Steps between C-alpha positions, in 0.01 A plus 500: 500500500752740354461876536473533124221242478305662784522848353412397146197319635387790712530743215317271267229454757462879526454524125203267519355587840494877503207575268186707468179584321270738315160460662336322207485123458516357155173363371637148504823333603544188292802269529676449165496122470684472167837341557433457868664160537810637331521794740471282811763263358730795434470620860572149624801465270636841592434518875372158605200429723535460873371159600293537818134411447405592859631857457371531142148408610516771763612767252237383254221520759589862584525588132161347423337692785637822356389410145146433627477867607566637152199636319646381166697203617738371235412144405752224569728680744764266648776545755848344513817528707818535305833366628665841505705638791438862420171656624275514197138491390376527144219393264484366149231526234403139539336566838781409739622706791844389610640561848865421590610305800730796571204730552313239704795489738453872573122525558414524867141380502202409279393865461839592346483202266148593391611863449775389261260279301232768496743752356599266216134413438437873466744514210319207336151640560601841372664337197828678548769435243864507608805635326745206462822501698824400337525128434723287724835431339631146517836362392523454127580188300824377349750723322643213298409366159468171312249300303349323800524802730344738251222267380383315813695573820480878482126500424428262787703712741316811390163329550600390851659824616274756330158338523418663833649831388294501184187511717629771733297777346181293539541383857733729695328786682549835339470857621167663577464874455463718811140565405427123480669444833293771668186357349575149617584624852149635544329208327699235686448656842126509445497142371687374805256681731194363320639146542540553876873576513662809652575746218788662693690166483637597162690786661630260763655261248643795306660622821653157549643515152627853558684390819648205316625725225649742751724225633655463153538864379787435254367186333313451178539857371574368151165323467303798366187414708566756770550785249161440339310412818644692791400387848426825684361566849248734337360228280471247782351767723227562243412131497502502881261797514265348248495172685434661840202698371324222308202339659504121514352214697730216615412149378626169641839420364605162365778504760311570817795651685872580463603151603279348229642742244856406588411135475391559142846636420685240707772342287504778242847504344679835523807595302636518147528128435229245562652153575200336328624657172865428583765750602866586460768475762794661330529320165308195614130456415302304756153349468435356851174317421661306221838476669651646186832684499676653204826703521538761233827654374674765708467853367202427275186706529214310665126508437223328694149541360185285518581395143869419515819508698805618306863600506649733239867552428545883528596541133222259392748254353336223698167434671338231711121492543292257708119472485195280446480278194135409478309177553651206689665260253821296475793747465624303195171568320560874531861462388413282201230745387736790524790322325272395218373859454857636490620237257202552272537876494879541506645159422690503829518196733596525867866422584383331818166347606481305822300433817596663829373488855461780753456310822186296438391712207556363147623739233628516143780717371566624145820679410567687179808680375420778256806584289322713241556837673801720566588291806385149586201482738407211728125439556349276766139397539411301815150366581430386852196328642418539870208336678259773386672724250700499176795737489732610222844653527637692203867603505689655212821692465839543343750219544688683780185453719445132427653370822319767704166399356574129543573554870157660546329224303 
């Protein structure tokens, strides 16, 4: 994991973890169900879910025990692990609490994990509203023009690249006020204790995060999280004192001892890139499970998200994007449908339409040459069918990048 990734995650975690409470509970904490499926899908598109049912069931069991101790328990609370390297925990209005694999890698025992979840549940129960953080910036689309590019290609690229970003304000954790953080500190510590977990464990995990941050003092200072949510010994000390003075009665844990706890986390992937989602080695994208390798042009900016993998020429004169295509079907069926739509709308037929093979995977390639702009643009659409998934590669750029794109394709 890079120093920058670690620090950004630690700071983001501080923004969500360090919270606190006026002493009054709201009369009712009701989950906003409207648009819930869309929110969950947005989180999955933007961050991806971490696939480990054994670990997820464990997190869910702890979360449900905590929820059962709430006087006004929100209906329909659910817990999910996101495939995110940075330490993070946040909730959405559809009743989900999301915990990152990066934070799970730092918790030392079940009490610390429960303390983290109890703190976020406190924000939910107290109906805290966050102040949105700046949206994530992703590489933009093409800076070239033409009838096909302007009408179809550009819009499709924008939909692929910006769809996760468009939801950023709805799903990314924002900043709580100091008053909200102090309120959630008290509420969360009490909730953990009532569920049979050590309240002081929150201070322990915060100390762990503090030590991790101290190793990387010069990283991540441009993120903005640290400026708005400073991690101070005074603040952690306050949580520590509150936890030490709270009365609580231990309850049997789901992991009966430290060895059982570590077994729950055994196999947890740690680091910025999860091989299950594919990763970059230099300019080469690798998907080990599918034995898929794609080498992208030297010097181009790379992007790897749960929604797409892409390479962007620095001046945006060319782009290559790879992602899912939808239901399993013959690649030619996708190509024919697309070609028919383009010809009907623009009166343009492909300059090339042919079958291809990538190992044992069948595919179909369409090539267009758009001469209607200032400079000719080559456009490639390639549909590929693997054993379980349909993929589509979209490449477009000025003529000078045609050979570069063809080499990647």
